[in-house]
Residue frames relative to the residue before (quaternion, step in Angstrom):
aa qw qx qy qz dx dy dz
M 1.0000 0.0000 0.0000 0.0000 0.00 0.00 0.00
L 0.6679 0.4906 -0.2819 0.4834 3.51 0.96 -0.95
E 0.6117 0.5618 -0.3556 0.4286 3.52 1.04 -0.62
I 0.6521 0.4895 -0.3255 0.4787 3.66 0.97 -0.83
I 0.6333 0.5275 -0.3385 0.4540 3.66 1.00 -0.76
A 0.6516 0.5090 -0.3034 0.4736 3.47 0.96 -0.86
L 0.6760 0.4773 -0.3099 0.4681 3.59 0.86 -0.85
V 0.5988 0.5427 -0.3635 0.4636 3.65 1.03 -0.55
F 0.6639 0.4787 -0.3003 0.4898 3.68 0.84 -0.89
L 0.6921 0.4831 -0.3040 0.4419 3.61 0.85 -1.01
T 0.6669 0.4816 -0.3312 0.4622 3.64 0.94 -0.69
R 0.5748 0.5550 -0.3798 0.4663 3.63 1.21 -0.39
R 0.6567 0.5156 -0.2904 0.4675 3.51 1.01 -0.83
I 0.6424 0.4972 -0.3207 0.4871 3.57 1.04 -0.74
G 0.6173 0.5570 -0.3352 0.4430 3.56 1.07 -0.71
R 0.6715 0.5071 -0.2650 0.4708 3.50 0.94 -0.92
L 0.6698 0.4849 -0.2782 0.4887 3.52 1.08 -0.72
A 0.5936 0.5192 -0.3494 0.5059 3.59 1.17 -0.59
I 0.6425 0.5104 -0.3502 0.4518 3.65 0.83 -0.70
L 0.6454 0.5137 -0.3087 0.4735 3.59 0.96 -0.79
K 0.6979 0.4369 -0.2755 0.4961 3.54 1.10 -0.57
G 0.5276 -0.6547 0.4148 0.3478 3.57 1.22 -0.07
L 0.5653 0.5830 -0.3824 0.4408 3.65 1.22 0.42
K 0.6262 -0.5390 0.4129 0.3833 3.49 -1.42 0.26
P 0.3606 -0.7603 0.4865 0.2350 3.56 -0.60 1.04
S 0.6227 0.5532 -0.3834 0.3991 3.62 0.97 -0.58
S 0.6577 0.4867 -0.3502 0.4561 3.66 0.91 -0.59
W 0.6680 0.4780 -0.3141 0.4761 3.57 1.03 -0.70
K 0.5800 0.5406 -0.3826 0.4743 3.66 1.14 -0.38
R 0.6671 0.4836 -0.3123 0.4728 3.52 1.04 -0.81
Y 0.5985 0.5472 -0.3597 0.4615 3.60 1.06 -0.61
T 0.6466 0.5295 -0.3107 0.4529 3.56 1.00 -0.91
I 0.6951 0.4538 -0.2915 0.4753 3.56 0.81 -0.92
A 0.6388 0.4986 -0.3517 0.4687 3.66 0.90 -0.66
A 0.6614 0.4763 -0.3355 0.4723 3.66 0.90 -0.87
W 0.6162 0.5838 -0.3388 0.4058 3.61 0.98 -0.85
F 0.7313 0.4102 -0.2313 0.4934 3.55 0.83 -1.04
A 0.6130 0.5449 -0.3522 0.4509 3.64 1.01 -0.70
C 0.6941 0.4800 -0.2546 0.4721 3.50 0.83 -1.01
E 0.6732 0.4835 -0.3250 0.4555 3.59 1.00 -0.73
I 0.6256 0.5138 -0.3448 0.4751 3.53 1.05 -0.62
F 0.6498 0.5184 -0.3310 0.4465 3.54 0.98 -0.88
G 0.6515 0.5171 -0.3070 0.4625 3.57 0.95 -0.97
C 0.6567 0.5134 -0.3207 0.4499 3.66 0.89 -0.90
V 0.6472 0.5111 -0.3099 0.4731 3.66 0.99 -0.78
V 0.6673 0.4822 -0.3050 0.4787 3.57 0.87 -0.93
A 0.6757 0.4795 -0.3089 0.4670 3.63 0.90 -0.83
A 0.6442 0.5025 -0.3363 0.4685 3.54 0.98 -0.69
V 0.6302 0.5103 -0.3328 0.4813 3.68 1.03 -0.56
L 0.7118 0.4709 -0.2515 0.4565 3.50 0.92 -0.97
F 0.8150 0.2869 -0.1220 0.4884 3.58 0.70 -1.09
G 0.4957 -0.6386 0.4332 0.3985 3.62 1.24 -0.24
Y 0.6006 -0.6250 0.3820 0.3205 3.58 -1.22 0.49
D 0.5838 0.6030 -0.3719 0.3965 3.55 1.29 -0.12
N 0.6698 0.4961 -0.2662 0.4842 3.57 1.22 -0.54
L 0.0840 -0.8637 0.4962 0.0251 3.59 0.58 1.26
F 0.6507 0.5161 -0.3613 0.4239 3.64 0.88 -0.65
S 0.6216 0.4977 -0.3441 0.4976 3.68 0.99 -0.65
I 0.6543 0.5339 -0.3221 0.4280 3.61 0.86 -0.78
V 0.6835 0.4556 -0.2693 0.5028 3.58 0.95 -0.98
S 0.6574 0.5184 -0.3361 0.4314 3.60 0.91 -0.82
I 0.6633 0.4639 -0.2984 0.5058 3.64 0.86 -0.81
G 0.6184 0.5559 -0.3439 0.4362 3.59 0.96 -0.74
L 0.7093 0.4358 -0.2675 0.4853 3.55 0.91 -0.96
G 0.6019 0.5559 -0.3488 0.4550 3.56 1.11 -0.52
C 0.6386 0.5037 -0.2841 0.5077 3.53 1.07 -0.86
A 0.6433 0.5262 -0.3231 0.4527 3.61 0.93 -0.87
F 0.6529 0.4816 -0.3071 0.4975 3.59 0.94 -0.76
G 0.6148 0.5272 -0.3345 0.4819 3.58 1.17 -0.58
G 0.5954 0.5433 -0.3568 0.4722 3.56 1.09 -0.50
Y 0.6335 0.5123 -0.3109 0.4895 3.61 1.00 -0.78
L 0.6855 0.4661 -0.3044 0.4693 3.54 0.85 -0.89
M 0.6123 0.5283 -0.3838 0.4457 3.64 0.97 -0.51
V 0.6553 0.4950 -0.3101 0.4790 3.64 0.94 -0.89
R 0.6812 0.4899 -0.3115 0.4461 3.60 0.92 -0.81
A 0.5944 0.5475 -0.3482 0.4751 3.62 1.19 -0.66
I 0.6649 0.5318 -0.2865 0.4393 3.54 0.95 -0.89
L 0.6851 0.4718 -0.2659 0.4871 3.45 1.11 -0.97
E 0.6547 0.5166 -0.3176 0.4513 3.61 0.96 -0.74
A 0.6288 0.5231 -0.3445 0.4608 3.66 1.13 -0.48
K 0.5711 0.5769 -0.3858 0.4384 3.66 1.16 -0.17
P 0.5106 -0.6628 0.4249 0.3454 3.62 -0.90 0.77
D 0.5437 -0.5921 0.5044 0.3154 3.50 -1.27 0.58
I 0.5682 -0.6054 0.4466 0.3335 3.51 -1.24 0.58
L 0.6335 0.5311 -0.3185 0.4639 3.55 1.18 -0.75
D 0.5871 0.5744 -0.3748 0.4300 3.65 1.08 -0.57
E 0.6722 0.4856 -0.3039 0.4691 3.56 0.96 -0.81
E 0.6379 0.4938 -0.3579 0.4703 3.65 0.96 -0.62
I 0.6381 0.5124 -0.3493 0.4564 3.67 0.97 -0.79
N 0.6868 0.4998 -0.2909 0.4403 3.59 0.90 -0.90
S 0.6337 0.5412 -0.3392 0.4365 3.58 1.18 -0.32
I 0.5625 0.5594 -0.3782 0.4772 3.62 1.32 -0.36
S 0.1314 -0.7783 0.6116 0.0529 3.52 -0.91 1.04
A 0.7105 -0.4709 0.3220 0.4121 3.56 -1.31 0.18
D 0.5776 0.6022 -0.3396 0.4341 3.56 1.22 -0.60
D 0.6325 0.5554 -0.2988 0.4497 3.51 1.10 -0.72
L 0.6769 0.5181 -0.2673 0.4494 3.49 1.12 -0.60
K 0.5635 0.6239 -0.3540 0.4099 3.58 1.24 -0.42
P 0.4489 -0.6680 0.4737 0.3576 3.65 -0.91 0.60
P 0.5914 -0.5876 0.3930 0.3881 3.58 -1.07 0.49
L 0.5192 -0.6371 0.4826 0.3029 3.49 -1.15 0.68
S 0.2620 -0.7586 0.5740 0.1627 3.63 -0.93 0.90
K 0.3558 -0.7368 0.5459 0.1803 3.55 -1.03 0.78
């Protein structure tokens, strides 16, 4: 249950970051959810192979750690994208800053 609550808050943060980058927040939220579950399943499988199926606490702990790693991976990819404000600032040239010529 706590995992779902954490995932809701983390996808909201990714959505806000995507808006700042000028991207669609819904697609990045889907990427976050997909990365979360894919990395969680991968972590659970690796932990089950390493520790055996009897050690449930280790399997769940490593699975949750890997799931959070999936979120961090999506966030790092999104943070590497340029901000929408940076593109607007770069489009301003020195000629735009001069006062208009009077006739």
